[in-house]
PDB file with SEQRES, HELIX, SHEET and CRYST1 records, atoms N, CA, C and O in Angstrom:
SEQRES   1 A   69  LEU HIS TYR LEU ILE GLY SER GLU HIS GLU LEU ARG PRO          
SEQRES   2 A   69  VAL TRP GLU GLU PHE GLU VAL LEU PRO ALA LEU ASP THR          
SEQRES   3 A   69  GLY ASP ALA ASP VAL HIS SER VAL PRO VAL ARG ILE PHE          
SEQRES   4 A   69  ASP ALA SER GLY GLU TRP VAL ALA THR LEU HIS PRO GLY          
SEQRES   5 A   69  ALA ASP LEU SER PRO ASP ASN LEU ALA HIS ASP LEU ARG          
SEQRES   6 A   69  LEU ALA LEU GLY                                              
HELIX    1 AA1 GLU A    8  GLU A   17  1                                  10    
HELIX    2 AA2 ALA A   23  THR A   26  1                                   4    
HELIX    3 AA3 PRO A   57  LEU A   68  1                                  12    
SHEET    1 AA1 2 VAL A  36  PHE A  39  0                                        
SHEET    2 AA1 2 TRP A  45  LEU A  49 -1                                        
CRYST1    1.000    1.000    1.000  90.00  90.00  90.00 P 1           1          
ATOM      1  N   LEU A   1     -53.083 -19.305 -30.937  1.00  0.00           N  
ATOM      2  CA  LEU A   1     -52.940 -20.778 -31.059  1.00  0.00           C  
ATOM      3  C   LEU A   1     -54.119 -21.115 -32.088  1.00  0.00           C  
ATOM      4  O   LEU A   1     -55.256 -20.695 -31.875  1.00  0.00           O  
ATOM      5  N   HIS A   2     -53.826 -21.845 -33.149  1.00  0.00           N  
ATOM      6  CA  HIS A   2     -54.764 -22.275 -34.153  1.00  0.00           C  
ATOM      7  C   HIS A   2     -54.900 -23.784 -34.191  1.00  0.00           C  
ATOM      8  O   HIS A   2     -53.951 -24.543 -33.996  1.00  0.00           O  
ATOM      9  N   TYR A   3     -56.125 -24.166 -34.451  1.00  0.00           N  
ATOM     10  CA  TYR A   3     -56.488 -25.594 -34.552  1.00  0.00           C  
ATOM     11  C   TYR A   3     -56.998 -25.980 -35.882  1.00  0.00           C  
ATOM     12  O   TYR A   3     -57.724 -25.190 -36.485  1.00  0.00           O  
ATOM     13  N   LEU A   4     -56.693 -27.097 -36.385  1.00  0.00           N  
ATOM     14  CA  LEU A   4     -57.277 -27.675 -37.663  1.00  0.00           C  
ATOM     15  C   LEU A   4     -58.381 -28.639 -37.009  1.00  0.00           C  
ATOM     16  O   LEU A   4     -58.155 -29.522 -36.181  1.00  0.00           O  
ATOM     17  N   ILE A   5     -59.538 -28.307 -37.520  1.00  0.00           N  
ATOM     18  CA  ILE A   5     -60.728 -29.228 -37.059  1.00  0.00           C  
ATOM     19  C   ILE A   5     -61.310 -29.959 -38.193  1.00  0.00           C  
ATOM     20  O   ILE A   5     -61.464 -29.399 -39.278  1.00  0.00           O  
ATOM     21  N   GLY A   6     -61.645 -31.200 -37.989  1.00  0.00           N  
ATOM     22  CA  GLY A   6     -62.365 -31.938 -39.086  1.00  0.00           C  
ATOM     23  C   GLY A   6     -62.502 -33.236 -38.633  1.00  0.00           C  
ATOM     24  O   GLY A   6     -62.069 -33.560 -37.527  1.00  0.00           O  
ATOM     25  N   SER A   7     -63.146 -34.136 -39.486  1.00  0.00           N  
ATOM     26  CA  SER A   7     -63.280 -35.455 -39.172  1.00  0.00           C  
ATOM     27  C   SER A   7     -61.910 -36.329 -39.447  1.00  0.00           C  
ATOM     28  O   SER A   7     -60.944 -35.859 -40.046  1.00  0.00           O  
ATOM     29  N   GLU A   8     -61.962 -37.550 -38.970  1.00  0.00           N  
ATOM     30  CA  GLU A   8     -60.715 -38.342 -39.055  1.00  0.00           C  
ATOM     31  C   GLU A   8     -60.386 -38.492 -40.582  1.00  0.00           C  
ATOM     32  O   GLU A   8     -59.242 -38.431 -41.033  1.00  0.00           O  
ATOM     33  N   HIS A   9     -61.553 -38.700 -41.347  1.00  0.00           N  
ATOM     34  CA  HIS A   9     -61.300 -38.840 -42.794  1.00  0.00           C  
ATOM     35  C   HIS A   9     -60.816 -37.636 -43.480  1.00  0.00           C  
ATOM     36  O   HIS A   9     -60.057 -37.707 -44.447  1.00  0.00           O  
ATOM     37  N   GLU A  10     -61.271 -36.468 -42.960  1.00  0.00           N  
ATOM     38  CA  GLU A  10     -60.742 -35.157 -43.555  1.00  0.00           C  
ATOM     39  C   GLU A  10     -59.230 -34.942 -43.104  1.00  0.00           C  
ATOM     40  O   GLU A  10     -58.350 -34.573 -43.881  1.00  0.00           O  
ATOM     41  N   LEU A  11     -59.038 -35.211 -41.785  1.00  0.00           N  
ATOM     42  CA  LEU A  11     -57.659 -35.028 -41.343  1.00  0.00           C  
ATOM     43  C   LEU A  11     -56.580 -35.885 -41.566  1.00  0.00           C  
ATOM     44  O   LEU A  11     -55.429 -35.450 -41.531  1.00  0.00           O  
ATOM     45  N   ARG A  12     -56.856 -37.173 -41.813  1.00  0.00           N  
ATOM     46  CA  ARG A  12     -55.799 -38.179 -42.029  1.00  0.00           C  
ATOM     47  C   ARG A  12     -54.871 -37.815 -43.129  1.00  0.00           C  
ATOM     48  O   ARG A  12     -53.679 -38.039 -42.916  1.00  0.00           O  
ATOM     49  N   PRO A  13     -55.239 -37.246 -44.371  1.00  0.00           N  
ATOM     50  CA  PRO A  13     -54.238 -36.930 -45.295  1.00  0.00           C  
ATOM     51  C   PRO A  13     -53.336 -35.759 -44.929  1.00  0.00           C  
ATOM     52  O   PRO A  13     -52.215 -35.657 -45.428  1.00  0.00           O  
ATOM     53  N   VAL A  14     -53.819 -34.875 -44.058  1.00  0.00           N  
ATOM     54  CA  VAL A  14     -53.129 -33.755 -43.464  1.00  0.00           C  
ATOM     55  C   VAL A  14     -51.873 -34.561 -42.599  1.00  0.00           C  
ATOM     56  O   VAL A  14     -50.662 -34.515 -42.813  1.00  0.00           O  
ATOM     57  N   TRP A  15     -52.571 -35.254 -41.625  1.00  0.00           N  
ATOM     58  CA  TRP A  15     -51.545 -35.987 -40.654  1.00  0.00           C  
ATOM     59  C   TRP A  15     -50.438 -36.673 -41.516  1.00  0.00           C  
ATOM     60  O   TRP A  15     -49.245 -36.500 -41.265  1.00  0.00           O  
ATOM     61  N   GLU A  16     -50.841 -37.389 -42.450  1.00  0.00           N  
ATOM     62  CA  GLU A  16     -49.711 -38.112 -43.284  1.00  0.00           C  
ATOM     63  C   GLU A  16     -48.828 -37.174 -43.916  1.00  0.00           C  
ATOM     64  O   GLU A  16     -47.614 -37.373 -43.909  1.00  0.00           O  
ATOM     65  N   GLU A  17     -49.415 -36.022 -44.542  1.00  0.00           N  
ATOM     66  CA  GLU A  17     -48.434 -35.058 -45.212  1.00  0.00           C  
ATOM     67  C   GLU A  17     -47.408 -34.481 -44.373  1.00  0.00           C  
ATOM     68  O   GLU A  17     -46.284 -34.235 -44.809  1.00  0.00           O  
ATOM     69  N   PHE A  18     -47.786 -34.242 -43.100  1.00  0.00           N  
ATOM     70  CA  PHE A  18     -46.911 -33.553 -42.030  1.00  0.00           C  
ATOM     71  C   PHE A  18     -46.410 -34.566 -41.091  1.00  0.00           C  
ATOM     72  O   PHE A  18     -45.905 -34.171 -40.041  1.00  0.00           O  
ATOM     73  N   GLU A  19     -46.489 -35.855 -41.344  1.00  0.00           N  
ATOM     74  CA  GLU A  19     -45.892 -36.857 -40.650  1.00  0.00           C  
ATOM     75  C   GLU A  19     -46.309 -36.884 -39.015  1.00  0.00           C  
ATOM     76  O   GLU A  19     -45.557 -37.167 -38.083  1.00  0.00           O  
ATOM     77  N   VAL A  20     -47.668 -36.522 -38.948  1.00  0.00           N  
ATOM     78  CA  VAL A  20     -48.149 -36.497 -37.597  1.00  0.00           C  
ATOM     79  C   VAL A  20     -48.645 -37.872 -37.228  1.00  0.00           C  
ATOM     80  O   VAL A  20     -49.408 -38.498 -37.964  1.00  0.00           O  
ATOM     81  N   LEU A  21     -48.168 -38.365 -35.995  1.00  0.00           N  
ATOM     82  CA  LEU A  21     -48.755 -39.517 -35.379  1.00  0.00           C  
ATOM     83  C   LEU A  21     -49.926 -39.215 -34.375  1.00  0.00           C  
ATOM     84  O   LEU A  21     -49.645 -38.958 -33.204  1.00  0.00           O  
ATOM     85  N   PRO A  22     -51.181 -39.238 -34.786  1.00  0.00           N  
ATOM     86  CA  PRO A  22     -52.109 -38.888 -34.057  1.00  0.00           C  
ATOM     87  C   PRO A  22     -52.390 -39.776 -32.812  1.00  0.00           C  
ATOM     88  O   PRO A  22     -52.102 -40.968 -32.924  1.00  0.00           O  
ATOM     89  N   ALA A  23     -52.917 -39.341 -31.638  1.00  0.00           N  
ATOM     90  CA  ALA A  23     -53.227 -40.055 -30.610  1.00  0.00           C  
ATOM     91  C   ALA A  23     -54.337 -41.110 -30.880  1.00  0.00           C  
ATOM     92  O   ALA A  23     -54.440 -42.104 -30.162  1.00  0.00           O  
ATOM     93  N   LEU A  24     -55.116 -40.887 -31.867  1.00  0.00           N  
ATOM     94  CA  LEU A  24     -56.058 -41.776 -32.309  1.00  0.00           C  
ATOM     95  C   LEU A  24     -55.288 -43.126 -32.780  1.00  0.00           C  
ATOM     96  O   LEU A  24     -55.838 -44.199 -32.533  1.00  0.00           O  
ATOM     97  N   ASP A  25     -54.109 -43.114 -33.410  1.00  0.00           N  
ATOM     98  CA  ASP A  25     -53.417 -44.263 -33.781  1.00  0.00           C  
ATOM     99  C   ASP A  25     -52.696 -44.854 -32.685  1.00  0.00           C  
ATOM    100  O   ASP A  25     -52.594 -46.080 -32.731  1.00  0.00           O  
ATOM    101  N   THR A  26     -52.172 -44.255 -31.709  1.00  0.00           N  
ATOM    102  CA  THR A  26     -51.497 -44.833 -30.626  1.00  0.00           C  
ATOM    103  C   THR A  26     -52.417 -45.412 -29.515  1.00  0.00           C  
ATOM    104  O   THR A  26     -52.031 -46.269 -28.720  1.00  0.00           O  
ATOM    105  N   GLY A  27     -53.660 -44.878 -29.523  1.00  0.00           N  
ATOM    106  CA  GLY A  27     -54.656 -45.381 -28.531  1.00  0.00           C  
ATOM    107  C   GLY A  27     -54.410 -44.683 -27.151  1.00  0.00           C  
ATOM    108  O   GLY A  27     -54.985 -45.067 -26.132  1.00  0.00           O  
ATOM    109  N   ASP A  28     -53.489 -43.593 -27.171  1.00  0.00           N  
ATOM    110  CA  ASP A  28     -53.254 -42.946 -25.866  1.00  0.00           C  
ATOM    111  C   ASP A  28     -53.160 -41.466 -26.145  1.00  0.00           C  
ATOM    112  O   ASP A  28     -52.326 -41.000 -26.922  1.00  0.00           O  
ATOM    113  N   ALA A  29     -54.043 -40.742 -25.484  1.00  0.00           N  
ATOM    114  CA  ALA A  29     -53.991 -39.301 -25.756  1.00  0.00           C  
ATOM    115  C   ALA A  29     -52.700 -38.531 -25.358  1.00  0.00           C  
ATOM    116  O   ALA A  29     -52.421 -37.415 -25.797  1.00  0.00           O  
ATOM    117  N   ASP A  30     -51.924 -39.256 -24.461  1.00  0.00           N  
ATOM    118  CA  ASP A  30     -50.667 -38.579 -24.099  1.00  0.00           C  
ATOM    119  C   ASP A  30     -49.550 -38.974 -25.175  1.00  0.00           C  
ATOM    120  O   ASP A  30     -48.441 -38.451 -25.065  1.00  0.00           O  
ATOM    121  N   VAL A  31     -49.785 -39.812 -26.135  1.00  0.00           N  
ATOM    122  CA  VAL A  31     -48.768 -40.239 -27.036  1.00  0.00           C  
ATOM    123  C   VAL A  31     -49.140 -39.841 -28.409  1.00  0.00           C  
ATOM    124  O   VAL A  31     -50.035 -40.426 -29.021  1.00  0.00           O  
ATOM    125  N   HIS A  32     -48.438 -38.812 -28.925  1.00  0.00           N  
ATOM    126  CA  HIS A  32     -48.592 -38.414 -30.257  1.00  0.00           C  
ATOM    127  C   HIS A  32     -47.417 -37.698 -30.627  1.00  0.00           C  
ATOM    128  O   HIS A  32     -46.692 -37.337 -29.700  1.00  0.00           O  
ATOM    129  N   SER A  33     -47.061 -37.402 -31.864  1.00  0.00           N  
ATOM    130  CA  SER A  33     -45.876 -36.695 -32.266  1.00  0.00           C  
ATOM    131  C   SER A  33     -46.066 -35.835 -33.494  1.00  0.00           C  
ATOM    132  O   SER A  33     -47.003 -36.016 -34.271  1.00  0.00           O  
ATOM    133  N   VAL A  34     -45.157 -34.898 -33.648  1.00  0.00           N  
ATOM    134  CA  VAL A  34     -45.055 -34.055 -34.903  1.00  0.00           C  
ATOM    135  C   VAL A  34     -43.581 -33.845 -35.035  1.00  0.00           C  
ATOM    136  O   VAL A  34     -42.947 -33.406 -34.075  1.00  0.00           O  
ATOM    137  N   PRO A  35     -43.017 -34.123 -36.133  1.00  0.00           N  
ATOM    138  CA  PRO A  35     -41.596 -33.786 -36.297  1.00  0.00           C  
ATOM    139  C   PRO A  35     -41.353 -32.327 -36.308  1.00  0.00           C  
ATOM    140  O   PRO A  35     -42.232 -31.553 -36.689  1.00  0.00           O  
ATOM    141  N   VAL A  36     -40.108 -31.892 -35.874  1.00  0.00           N  
ATOM    142  CA  VAL A  36     -39.765 -30.505 -35.815  1.00  0.00           C  
ATOM    143  C   VAL A  36     -38.812 -30.257 -37.071  1.00  0.00           C  
ATOM    144  O   VAL A  36     -37.767 -30.881 -37.257  1.00  0.00           O  
ATOM    145  N   ARG A  37     -39.276 -29.338 -37.845  1.00  0.00           N  
ATOM    146  CA  ARG A  37     -38.572 -29.038 -39.214  1.00  0.00           C  
ATOM    147  C   ARG A  37     -37.871 -27.761 -38.903  1.00  0.00           C  
ATOM    148  O   ARG A  37     -38.393 -26.882 -38.218  1.00  0.00           O  
ATOM    149  N   ILE A  38     -36.677 -27.675 -39.421  1.00  0.00           N  
ATOM    150  CA  ILE A  38     -35.781 -26.466 -39.222  1.00  0.00           C  
ATOM    151  C   ILE A  38     -35.519 -25.923 -40.631  1.00  0.00           C  
ATOM    152  O   ILE A  38     -35.100 -26.668 -41.516  1.00  0.00           O  
ATOM    153  N   PHE A  39     -35.760 -24.651 -40.833  1.00  0.00           N  
ATOM    154  CA  PHE A  39     -35.394 -24.047 -42.064  1.00  0.00           C  
ATOM    155  C   PHE A  39     -34.482 -22.899 -41.882  1.00  0.00           C  
ATOM    156  O   PHE A  39     -34.571 -22.227 -40.854  1.00  0.00           O  
ATOM    157  N   ASP A  40     -33.533 -22.595 -42.879  1.00  0.00           N  
ATOM    158  CA  ASP A  40     -32.671 -21.586 -42.818  1.00  0.00           C  
ATOM    159  C   ASP A  40     -33.313 -20.237 -43.035  1.00  0.00           C  
ATOM    160  O   ASP A  40     -34.532 -20.161 -43.185  1.00  0.00           O  
ATOM    161  N   ALA A  41     -32.477 -19.088 -43.058  1.00  0.00           N  
ATOM    162  CA  ALA A  41     -33.197 -17.791 -43.188  1.00  0.00           C  
ATOM    163  C   ALA A  41     -33.760 -17.640 -44.614  1.00  0.00           C  
ATOM    164  O   ALA A  41     -34.677 -16.839 -44.797  1.00  0.00           O  
ATOM    165  N   SER A  42     -33.287 -18.329 -45.585  1.00  0.00           N  
ATOM    166  CA  SER A  42     -33.831 -18.259 -46.924  1.00  0.00           C  
ATOM    167  C   SER A  42     -35.110 -19.207 -47.132  1.00  0.00           C  
ATOM    168  O   SER A  42     -35.704 -19.224 -48.210  1.00  0.00           O  
ATOM    169  N   GLY A  43     -35.455 -19.906 -46.163  1.00  0.00           N  
ATOM    170  CA  GLY A  43     -36.692 -20.748 -46.097  1.00  0.00           C  
ATOM    171  C   GLY A  43     -36.286 -22.281 -46.666  1.00  0.00           C  
ATOM    172  O   GLY A  43     -37.135 -23.129 -46.941  1.00  0.00           O  
ATOM    173  N   GLU A  44     -35.068 -22.450 -46.771  1.00  0.00           N  
ATOM    174  CA  GLU A  44     -34.577 -23.787 -47.278  1.00  0.00           C  
ATOM    175  C   GLU A  44     -34.703 -24.775 -46.064  1.00  0.00           C  
ATOM    176  O   GLU A  44     -34.295 -24.465 -44.944  1.00  0.00           O  
ATOM    177  N   TRP A  45     -35.284 -25.963 -46.344  1.00  0.00           N  
ATOM    178  CA  TRP A  45     -35.438 -26.980 -45.256  1.00  0.00           C  
ATOM    179  C   TRP A  45     -33.982 -27.574 -44.881  1.00  0.00           C  
ATOM    180  O   TRP A  45     -33.287 -28.112 -45.742  1.00  0.00           O  
ATOM    181  N   VAL A  46     -33.608 -27.452 -43.663  1.00  0.00           N  
ATOM    182  CA  VAL A  46     -32.256 -27.847 -43.254  1.00  0.00           C  
ATOM    183  C   VAL A  46     -32.268 -29.256 -42.648  1.00  0.00           C  
ATOM    184  O   VAL A  46     -31.486 -30.149 -42.972  1.00  0.00           O  
ATOM    185  N   ALA A  47     -33.275 -29.357 -41.702  1.00  0.00           N  
ATOM    186  CA  ALA A  47     -33.221 -30.698 -40.967  1.00  0.00           C  
ATOM    187  C   ALA A  47     -34.733 -30.971 -40.422  1.00  0.00           C  
ATOM    188  O   ALA A  47     -35.623 -30.123 -40.350  1.00  0.00           O  
ATOM    189  N   THR A  48     -34.818 -32.259 -40.077  1.00  0.00           N  
ATOM    190  CA  THR A  48     -36.139 -32.626 -39.387  1.00  0.00           C  
ATOM    191  C   THR A  48     -35.648 -33.513 -38.311  1.00  0.00           C  
ATOM    192  O   THR A  48     -34.833 -34.410 -38.524  1.00  0.00           O  
ATOM    193  N   LEU A  49     -36.203 -33.228 -37.046  1.00  0.00           N  
ATOM    194  CA  LEU A  49     -35.997 -33.994 -35.853  1.00  0.00           C  
ATOM    195  C   LEU A  49     -37.405 -34.614 -35.394  1.00  0.00           C  
ATOM    196  O   LEU A  49     -38.469 -33.996 -35.393  1.00  0.00           O  
ATOM    197  N   HIS A  50     -37.217 -35.936 -35.007  1.00  0.00           N  
ATOM    198  CA  HIS A  50     -38.431 -36.730 -34.679  1.00  0.00           C  
ATOM    199  C   HIS A  50     -38.544 -36.873 -33.176  1.00  0.00           C  
ATOM    200  O   HIS A  50     -37.538 -37.252 -32.578  1.00  0.00           O  
ATOM    201  N   PRO A  51     -39.641 -36.616 -32.499  1.00  0.00           N  
ATOM    202  CA  PRO A  51     -39.782 -36.852 -31.023  1.00  0.00           C  
ATOM    203  C   PRO A  51     -39.608 -38.480 -30.794  1.00  0.00           C  
ATOM    204  O   PRO A  51     -40.139 -39.274 -31.571  1.00  0.00           O  
ATOM    205  N   GLY A  52     -38.930 -38.851 -29.817  1.00  0.00           N  
ATOM    206  CA  GLY A  52     -38.708 -40.114 -29.374  1.00  0.00           C  
ATOM    207  C   GLY A  52     -37.607 -40.967 -30.290  1.00  0.00           C  
ATOM    208  O   GLY A  52     -37.401 -42.178 -30.214  1.00  0.00           O  
ATOM    209  N   ALA A  53     -36.979 -40.044 -31.144  1.00  0.00           N  
ATOM    210  CA  ALA A  53     -35.977 -40.677 -32.045  1.00  0.00           C  
ATOM    211  C   ALA A  53     -34.695 -39.816 -32.016  1.00  0.00           C  
ATOM    212  O   ALA A  53     -33.721 -40.265 -31.412  1.00  0.00           O  
ATOM    213  N   ASP A  54     -34.624 -38.619 -32.621  1.00  0.00           N  
ATOM    214  CA  ASP A  54     -33.534 -37.810 -32.629  1.00  0.00           C  
ATOM    215  C   ASP A  54     -33.748 -36.379 -32.221  1.00  0.00           C  
ATOM    216  O   ASP A  54     -32.878 -35.537 -32.444  1.00  0.00           O  
ATOM    217  N   LEU A  55     -34.887 -36.081 -31.629  1.00  0.00           N  
ATOM    218  CA  LEU A  55     -35.222 -34.805 -31.174  1.00  0.00           C  
ATOM    219  C   LEU A  55     -34.620 -34.727 -29.685  1.00  0.00           C  
ATOM    220  O   LEU A  55     -35.151 -35.324 -28.748  1.00  0.00           O  
ATOM    221  N   SER A  56     -33.558 -34.004 -29.561  1.00  0.00           N  
ATOM    222  CA  SER A  56     -33.050 -33.751 -28.293  1.00  0.00           C  
ATOM    223  C   SER A  56     -32.519 -32.323 -28.257  1.00  0.00           C  
ATOM    224  O   SER A  56     -32.388 -31.669 -29.292  1.00  0.00           O  
ATOM    225  N   PRO A  57     -32.180 -31.797 -26.909  1.00  0.00           N  
ATOM    226  CA  PRO A  57     -31.659 -30.449 -26.841  1.00  0.00           C  
ATOM    227  C   PRO A  57     -30.424 -30.335 -27.680  1.00  0.00           C  
ATOM    228  O   PRO A  57     -30.305 -29.404 -28.477  1.00  0.00           O  
ATOM    229  N   ASP A  58     -29.554 -31.198 -27.535  1.00  0.00           N  
ATOM    230  CA  ASP A  58     -28.111 -31.143 -28.208  1.00  0.00           C  
ATOM    231  C   ASP A  58     -28.353 -31.319 -29.671  1.00  0.00           C  
ATOM    232  O   ASP A  58     -27.566 -30.664 -30.354  1.00  0.00           O  
ATOM    233  N   ASN A  59     -29.200 -32.004 -30.320  1.00  0.00           N  
ATOM    234  CA  ASN A  59     -29.464 -32.124 -31.812  1.00  0.00           C  
ATOM    235  C   ASN A  59     -30.213 -30.988 -32.236  1.00  0.00           C  
ATOM    236  O   ASN A  59     -30.094 -30.566 -33.386  1.00  0.00           O  
ATOM    237  N   LEU A  60     -31.026 -30.420 -31.349  1.00  0.00           N  
ATOM    238  CA  LEU A  60     -31.851 -29.265 -31.890  1.00  0.00           C  
ATOM    239  C   LEU A  60     -30.844 -27.999 -32.010  1.00  0.00           C  
ATOM    240  O   LEU A  60     -30.872 -27.227 -32.969  1.00  0.00           O  
ATOM    241  N   ALA A  61     -29.986 -27.889 -30.959  1.00  0.00           N  
ATOM    242  CA  ALA A  61     -28.977 -26.817 -30.941  1.00  0.00           C  
ATOM    243  C   ALA A  61     -27.993 -26.935 -32.168  1.00  0.00           C  
ATOM    244  O   ALA A  61     -27.615 -25.942 -32.789  1.00  0.00           O  
ATOM    245  N   HIS A  62     -27.639 -28.116 -32.446  1.00  0.00           N  
ATOM    246  CA  HIS A  62     -26.788 -28.420 -33.468  1.00  0.00           C  
ATOM    247  C   HIS A  62     -27.383 -27.994 -34.812  1.00  0.00           C  
ATOM    248  O   HIS A  62     -26.718 -27.258 -35.541  1.00  0.00           O  
ATOM    249  N   ASP A  63     -28.597 -28.415 -35.182  1.00  0.00           N  
ATOM    250  CA  ASP A  63     -29.191 -28.168 -36.424  1.00  0.00           C  
ATOM    251  C   ASP A  63     -29.626 -26.649 -36.449  1.00  0.00           C  
ATOM    252  O   ASP A  63     -29.691 -26.035 -37.515  1.00  0.00           O  
ATOM    253  N   LEU A  64     -29.894 -26.123 -35.347  1.00  0.00           N  
ATOM    254  CA  LEU A  64     -30.292 -24.573 -35.494  1.00  0.00           C  
ATOM    255  C   LEU A  64     -29.055 -23.774 -35.839  1.00  0.00           C  
ATOM    256  O   LEU A  64     -29.082 -22.839 -36.638  1.00  0.00           O  
ATOM    257  N   ARG A  65     -27.927 -24.199 -35.178  1.00  0.00           N  
ATOM    258  CA  ARG A  65     -26.602 -23.615 -35.521  1.00  0.00           C  
ATOM    259  C   ARG A  65     -26.313 -23.670 -37.015  1.00  0.00           C  
ATOM    260  O   ARG A  65     -25.868 -22.693 -37.616  1.00  0.00           O  
ATOM    261  N   LEU A  66     -26.575 -24.819 -37.590  1.00  0.00           N  
ATOM    262  CA  LEU A  66     -26.377 -25.021 -39.098  1.00  0.00           C  
ATOM    263  C   LEU A  66     -27.407 -24.114 -39.811  1.00  0.00           C  
ATOM    264  O   LEU A  66     -27.034 -23.494 -40.807  1.00  0.00           O  
ATOM    265  N   ALA A  67     -28.454 -24.015 -39.446  1.00  0.00           N  
ATOM    266  CA  ALA A  67     -29.605 -23.211 -40.196  1.00  0.00           C  
ATOM    267  C   ALA A  67     -29.118 -21.812 -40.087  1.00  0.00           C  
ATOM    268  O   ALA A  67     -29.235 -21.078 -41.069  1.00  0.00           O  
ATOM    269  N   LEU A  68     -28.530 -21.329 -38.882  1.00  0.00           N  
ATOM    270  CA  LEU A  68     -28.147 -19.943 -38.844  1.00  0.00           C  
ATOM    271  C   LEU A  68     -26.847 -19.628 -39.476  1.00  0.00           C  
ATOM    272  O   LEU A  68     -26.468 -18.461 -39.580  1.00  0.00           O  
ATOM    273  N   GLY A  69     -26.179 -20.593 -39.885  1.00  0.00           N  
ATOM    274  CA  GLY A  69     -24.892 -20.343 -40.538  1.00  0.00           C  
ATOM    275  C   GLY A  69     -23.833 -20.086 -39.655  1.00  0.00           C  
ATOM    276  O   GLY A  69     -22.704 -19.862 -40.093  1.00  0.00           O  
TER     277      GLY A  69                                                      
END                                                                             
């Protein structure tokens, strides 16, 4: 397990680039999110699923099947 450590000022651009909703913004340490990105075998980006929106077991299975061809 690896961690990215830094000040809010240093980390905020990274959070924005990777669409991370930090607990700092929600005010609740239990509420944060990171989208799940799915890539195919060649490394091409196939789909993005967002917690609380479209990330579900069914959607994940569907998009993984697409990525696997």
